[in-house]
C-alpha positions in Angstrom: 1.0 13.1 -23.6 2.3 12.7 -27.1 5.6 11.6 -28.6 7.8 14.5 -27.5 11.0 15.3 -25.7 11.0 15.6 -21.8 9.3 18.7 -20.6 8.3 19.9 -24.0 5.5 19.6 -26.5 7.3 20.2 -29.7 9.5 18.2 -32.1 12.7 16.4 -31.4 15.5 18.8 -30.6 18.2 19.9 -33.0 21.9 19.3 -32.5 22.1 22.7 -30.9 19.7 21.9 -28.1 20.7 20.1 -24.9 20.4 16.3 -24.6 17.3 14.8 -22.9 16.9 12.1 -20.3 14.1 10.2 -18.6 14.6 8.9 -15.1 12.2 6.2 -14.1 11.7 6.2 -10.3 11.6 9.0 -7.8 13.3 7.5 -4.8 16.6 8.8 -3.5 18.5 7.1 -6.3 16.2 8.6 -9.0 16.2 12.0 -7.4 20.0 12.0 -7.2 20.3 10.9 -10.8 17.9 13.6 -12.0 19.6 16.4 -10.1 23.0 15.3 -11.3 21.9 15.2 -14.9 20.1 18.5 -14.8 23.1 20.2 -13.1 25.1 19.2 -16.3 22.5 20.9 -18.6 20.5 17.8 -19.5 16.8 18.3 -19.9 15.3 15.7 -17.5 11.9 14.2 -16.9 11.5 12.2 -13.7 8.6 9.7 -13.7 7.3 8.3 -10.4 4.4 5.9 -10.1 3.6 6.9 -6.5 1.9 10.2 -5.6 5.1 11.3 -3.9 8.9 11.2 -4.1 11.2 9.5 -1.6 10.8 5.8 -2.5 11.0 3.7 0.7 11.9 6.7 2.9 8.6 8.6 3.2 5.9 9.9 5.5 2.2 9.7 5.7 -0.6 11.2 7.9 -2.4 9.2 10.6 -4.9 11.6 12.2 -3.0 14.6 13.4 0.4 12.8 13.3 2.9 12.7 10.5 4.4 9.2 10.5 7.5 7.9 8.9 7.1 4.5 7.3 10.2 3.4 9.1 13.1 4.8 11.1 16.0 5.7 8.8 19.4 6.7 10.1 22.8 7.4 8.5 26.4 7.7 9.7 28.9 10.4 9.4 30.8 8.2 6.9 27.8 8.3 4.6 29.4 11.2 2.7 27.3 10.8 -0.5 24.0 11.0 1.5 25.3 14.0 3.3 26.2 15.6 0.0 22.6 14.8 -1.2 21.2 16.5 1.9 23.3 19.6 1.2 22.1 19.5 -2.4 18.5 19.7 -1.4 19.1 22.2 1.4 18.2 19.7 4.2 21.5 19.3 6.1 20.3 21.2 9.2 17.1 19.0 9.4 19.1 15.7 9.7 21.9 16.5 12.2 24.6 14.0 13.2 25.6 13.2 16.8 28.6 15.1 18.1 30.0 11.8 19.1 28.8 8.2 18.7 26.7 7.2 21.7 24.5 4.1 21.6 22.6 3.1 24.8 22.2 -0.7 24.8 19.7 -2.3 27.2 19.7 -6.0 28.1 16.3 -7.2 29.1 17.7 -10.5 30.3 20.0 -8.9 32.8 18.2 -7.2 35.7 19.7 -4.8 38.1 18.4 -2.6 41.0 17.8 1.0 40.2 16.5 4.0 42.2 13.1 3.3 40.8 13.2 -0.5 41.3 14.4 -3.4 39.2 15.3 -2.7 35.6 17.4 -4.0 32.7 21.1 -3.5 32.7 22.3 -0.6 30.6 25.5 -0.4 28.7 26.8 2.3 26.3 28.8 2.1 23.1 30.6 5.4 22.9 33.6 6.6 21.0 36.3 8.9 22.3 38.4 11.4 20.3 41.4 9.0 20.2 42.5 7.7 16.8 41.3 4.3 15.4 41.2 1.7 16.9 41.7 3.4 20.3 38.5 5.4 19.9 36.4 2.5 21.0 38.8 0.9 23.5 37.5 2.6 26.7 33.9 2.0 25.8 34.5 -1.7 24.9 36.5 -2.2 28.1 33.5 -1.1 30.2 30.8 -2.7 28.0 28.9 -4.8 30.6 27.1 -7.0 28.1 30.3 -9.0 27.4 32.8 -10.7 29.6 36.4 -9.6 29.7 37.5 -12.5 27.6 34.8 -11.7 25.0 35.8 -8.1 24.9 39.4 -9.1 24.2 38.2 -11.5 21.5 36.1 -8.8 19.9 39.2 -6.5 19.7 41.2 -9.3 18.0 38.4 -10.0 15.5 38.1 -6.3 14.7 41.8 -6.1 13.8 41.5 -9.1 11.6 38.4 -7.6 9.9 40.3 -4.4 9.3 42.8 -6.4 7.2 40.2 -7.8 4.8 39.6 -6.2 1.4 35.8 -5.9 0.8 36.5 -5.8 -3.0 38.0 -9.3 -2.9 35.4 -11.5 -4.8 36.4 -14.5 -2.6 34.9 -12.7 0.4 31.5 -12.4 -1.3 31.2 -16.2 -1.4 31.7 -16.5 2.4 29.2 -15.8 5.2 30.1 -13.4 8.0 28.8 -15.7 10.8 31.3 -18.5 9.9 34.1 -16.0 9.8 33.2 -14.7 13.2 33.1 -18.2 14.6 36.6 -18.9 13.1 37.8 -15.8 14.9 36.6 -16.9 18.3 33.4 -14.9 18.6 30.9 -16.4 21.0 27.2 -16.4 20.4 26.9 -13.6 23.0 29.5 -11.5 21.3 27.6 -11.9 18.0 24.3 -10.9 19.6 25.7 -8.0 21.8 27.9 -6.4 19.2 28.3 -7.8 15.7 24.6 -8.4 15.1 23.6 -5.3 17.1 25.3 -3.2 14.3 25.0 -5.6 11.4 21.3 -6.4 11.5 20.4 -2.7 11.5 22.7 -1.9 8.6 22.5 -5.1 6.5 19.0 -6.3 7.4 20.3 -9.9 8.1 22.0 -11.8 10.9 25.7 -12.5 10.5 25.2 -16.1 9.3 23.1 -14.8 6.4 25.4 -12.0 5.3 28.2 -11.8 2.7 31.5 -11.4 4.4 32.4 -8.8 1.7 29.5 -6.6 2.7 30.0 -7.1 6.4 33.7 -6.2 6.1 32.8 -3.1 4.2 30.3 -2.0 6.8 32.5 -2.5 9.9 35.7 -1.3 8.2 34.0 1.9 7.0 31.9 2.6 10.0 34.2 1.6 12.9 37.7 0.9 11.7 38.8 3.8 9.5 37.9 7.2 11.0 37.1 7.9 14.7 33.9 9.8 13.9 32.7 7.6 11.0 29.9 5.9 13.0 28.4 9.0 14.6 24.7 8.6 13.9 22.4 11.1 12.1 18.7 11.1 11.6 16.0 13.4 10.5 14.5 15.7 13.1 11.5 16.3 10.8 9.3 13.8 8.9 11.2 12.1 6.1 8.7 13.4 3.6 9.9 17.0 4.3 13.4 15.9 3.1 12.9 13.3 0.3 9.6 14.7 -1.1 9.1 18.4 -0.3 12.7 19.6 -0.3 13.7 17.2 -3.0 10.9 18.3 -5.2 11.9 21.9 -4.7 15.5 21.2 -5.7 14.3 19.3 -8.8 12.0 22.2 -9.8 14.8 24.7 -9.3 17.2 22.6 -11.4 14.6 22.5 -14.2 13.6 18.8 -13.9 10.1 18.1 -15.1 8.5 15.7 -12.5 5.4 13.6 -13.1 3.9 11.7 -10.2 1.3 8.9 -10.5 3.0 8.0 -13.7 3.9 4.3 -13.9 6.1 3.4 -16.9 4.7 0.6 -19.0 7.8 -0.1 -21.1 10.9 1.3 -22.8 12.3 0.6 -26.2 15.1 1.8 -28.5 14.3 3.9 -31.6 15.9 3.4 -35.0 17.9 6.7 -34.6 19.6 5.5 -31.3 17.3 7.2 -28.9 14.7 5.8 -26.5 10.9 5.7 -26.2 9.4 5.5 -22.8 5.8 4.4 -22.6 3.7 6.0 -19.9 -0.1 6.0 -19.3 -0.6 9.3 -21.1 1.5 8.5 -24.1 5.1 8.2 -25.0 8.3 10.3 -24.4 11.4 10.2 -26.6 14.8 10.9 -25.0 18.5 10.4 -25.6 19.0 8.6 -22.3 17.0 6.6 -19.9 17.9 5.7 -16.3 15.9 3.0 -14.6 16.0 3.9 -10.9 13.2 1.5 -9.9 13.1 -1.6 -7.6 14.7 -4.8 -8.8 11.6 -6.6 -10.1 10.2 -3.5 -11.8 13.6 -2.9 -13.5 13.8 -6.5 -14.6 10.3 -6.2 -16.2 11.3 -3.0 -18.1 14.7 -4.1 -19.4 14.7 -4.6 -23.2 16.2 -7.9 -24.5 19.9 -8.0 -24.3 20.4 -5.1 -22.0 22.0 -7.3 -19.3 24.0 -10.5 -19.8 21.8 -12.3 -17.2 18.8 -10.3 -16.3 17.6 -13.1 -14.1 20.2 -12.1 -11.6 18.0 -9.2 -10.5 15.4 -11.6 -9.3 18.0 -14.1 -7.8 19.3 -11.2 -5.7 16.1 -11.3 -3.7 14.6 -8.9 -1.2 14.3 -8.8 2.6 11.6 -7.1 4.7 11.7 -4.5 7.6 8.9 -4.2 10.1 8.2 -1.1 12.1 5.9 -0.9 15.2 4.5 2.4 16.3 3.4 2.9 19.9 1.8 6.0 21.3 1.8 6.3 25.1 -0.1 8.8 27.2 3.1 9.9 29.0 6.9 10.1 28.5 8.4 6.7 29.0 11.8 7.2 27.4 14.3 10.0 28.2 16.8 9.1 25.5 16.4 9.7 21.7 16.9 6.0 21.0 18.3 2.8 22.4 19.2 -0.7 21.2 18.0 -3.9 23.0 19.4 -7.3 23.8 17.7 -10.3 25.3 14.5 -9.3 23.7 12.9 -9.5 20.2 12.9 -5.7 20.3 15.9 -4.4 18.3 16.0 -0.5 18.1 13.6 2.0 19.7 13.4 5.7 18.7 11.5 8.6 20.1 9.6 10.2 17.3 7.4 12.5 19.4 8.5 15.9 18.3 9.0 14.9 14.6 5.5 13.5 14.3 3.8 16.5 15.8 2.5 14.7 18.9 1.8 17.2 21.6 0.8 14.9 24.5 2.4 11.7 25.6 5.2 10.0 23.7 5.5 8.3 20.3 8.0 5.4 20.1 9.0 3.7 16.8 10.4 0.2 17.1 12.5 -0.7 14.1 12.8 -4.5 13.3 15.1 -5.8 10.6 15.7 -9.4 9.4 12.1 -10.3 10.3 11.0 -12.7 7.6 9.2 -14.7 10.2 7.1 -11.8 11.5 6.5 -9.5 8.5 2.9 -10.9 7.9 1.9 -11.4 11.5 -1.4 -9.7 12.4 -1.3 -6.5 14.3 -3.0 -8.1 17.3 -0.3 -10.8 17.5 2.5 -8.2 17.3 0.9 -6.0 19.9 0.6 -9.0 22.3 4.2 -9.9 21.7 5.9 -6.5 21.8 4.1 -4.4 24.4 5.2 -6.7 27.3 8.8 -6.6 25.9 8.7 -2.8 25.9 7.6 -3.0 29.6 10.6 -5.2 30.3 13.0 -2.7 28.6 11.3 0.5 29.8 9.9 0.2 33.4 8.2 3.6 32.9 5.8 2.0 30.5 4.2 0.0 33.4 0.9 1.6 34.1 1.1 3.9 31.0 -1.8 3.9 28.6 -1.2 2.8 25.1 -3.3 5.2 23.0 -2.4 3.7 19.7 -0.4 0.8 18.3 0.0 0.3 14.5 2.4 -1.4 12.1 4.1 -0.5 8.9 5.6 -3.2 6.7 8.1 -2.9 3.9 8.2 -6.4 2.5 10.9 -5.6 -0.1 12.8 -3.1 2.0 16.3 -4.1 0.9 18.1 -6.5 -1.4 19.1 -9.7 0.4 22.8 -9.4 1.4 23.5 -13.1 1.3 26.8 -14.7 0.3 27.1 -14.4 -3.4 24.9 -11.3 -3.6 27.8 -9.1 -4.8 28.0 -11.2 -8.0 24.3 -10.6 -8.7 24.4 -6.8 -8.5 24.7 -5.0 -11.9 26.6 -1.9 -12.5 25.2 1.4 -13.8 25.9 0.6 -17.4 23.9 -1.8 -19.5 24.7 -3.4 -22.9 22.1 -1.1 -24.5 23.7 2.3 -25.4 21.9 5.2 -23.6 20.3 2.9 -20.9 21.6 3.0 -17.3 20.6 1.6 -13.9 20.4 3.2 -10.5 19.2 1.9 -7.1 20.7 0.8 -3.8 20.6 -2.8 -5.2 23.1 -2.0 -7.9 26.9 -2.6 -7.5 27.8 0.3 -5.2 29.8 -1.8 -2.8 27.4 -0.6 0.0 24.4 -2.3 1.5 20.9 -1.2 0.7 21.0 2.1 2.5 20.2 5.8 1.7 24.0 6.1 1.1 24.0 3.3 -1.4 21.0 4.8 -3.2 22.7 8.2 -3.6 26.0 6.5 -4.8 24.0 4.6 -7.3 22.4 7.7 -8.7 25.8 9.4 -9.0 27.2 6.4 -10.8 24.3 6.3 -13.2 24.6 10.0 -13.9 28.3 9.8 -14.3 28.0 7.0 -16.9 25.2 8.8 -18.8 27.0 12.1 -18.8 30.1 10.5 -20.1 28.2 8.9 -22.9 26.5 12.3 -23.7 29.8 14.2 -23.6 28.6 16.4 -20.8 30.6 17.8 -17.8 30.9 15.6 -14.8 33.0 17.7 -12.4 30.0 18.7 -10.4 29.2 15.2 -9.3 29.9 13.8 -5.8 33.3 12.4 -5.5 34.9 10.6 -2.5 37.4 12.8 -0.7 41.0 11.8 -1.4 
């Protein structure tokens, strides 16, 4: 590689040629940015240090199985991610439930069943009624809360709906204290608020910014009846975020280089940018850093942000995934959530992984700072008996494989004050922009947030370049 423009091996372009851009990072945010720039006629080079695209939503091979590093879901209200799926021609491969249905199993409450004693099952399900009546029937019959707790939850939900997530004062408060002030018992927090919040925010209520929590619950449960309907990939994540994303990038004319870790970026005297990569340097009009927080911090030139140390102060939080292969079918539902157990969410990944005999369950564990470095043997000893408590059909079943995947920096830490630490897409350096789920999207660190960040970065870059922006994702009015 020599000093050239993206995707070319010639001199810098003349004024008649299209502008050029380098996007650093091939996760969902970087892919979104690259596609959005290319669709506006910008010549884009996408540089990714890994041998694949997809960032933290990827797949790998384990023997004959195709394994996702972790279970990723989205909601019907994740309109930007749904737009992204459509852009890469993947919508049919990640369908959404017709209607929100979440089985919730309580390991601590035992009942008699036709097959013997088992955990009590409840279901959170929406109706077709308007908000907030769409959840009334389900909440009224929810067996994991007392009648008084259900009424208290309804009152808290109405109070939460009245909050403005954009209010900076909410960012300084924690959600757990707010719930306590609004009469929520420890059981209500466990059986409802944390059931949803831990999975979406990667933190328990007491450790979460009230602004972020209000955004999640208002958007998902308190605005549109179908907003919380759950979607997930019916194929390995790599087929979406690597294979189909790469095809879309190629079709759009994006030049993608994998196994290319950027060593530095610097402005040029003529107002452009030089990107230093292992094979040489690339010169471009615009650079978008769509890398993780620390990597972005290390690449930022002096003066690009008022306080670059905020990126490190924002912090990161881990997610742990346990993968269990049984010799027989032990779960008849696509997924369930658990109470009264260290187990949080369990998903059936049998068909998606290519397993032809037995069943493959993925156990998704968020907010697990205390467990992320535990040895596999310790996790196996802790969690297999818990799965037996939750799934009586596992008793007597043979565990053919048990393995663990760990994402130690899966999300930014959504603590009180985190909103003030998240930078926007624009920097103080002309032509340099930021993308990533950790930027100021207003959303937690989700695939939806990643797409929104990529759109914001592309929007800012295209505005600076004087290029059309009418093709970008926009929230419906």
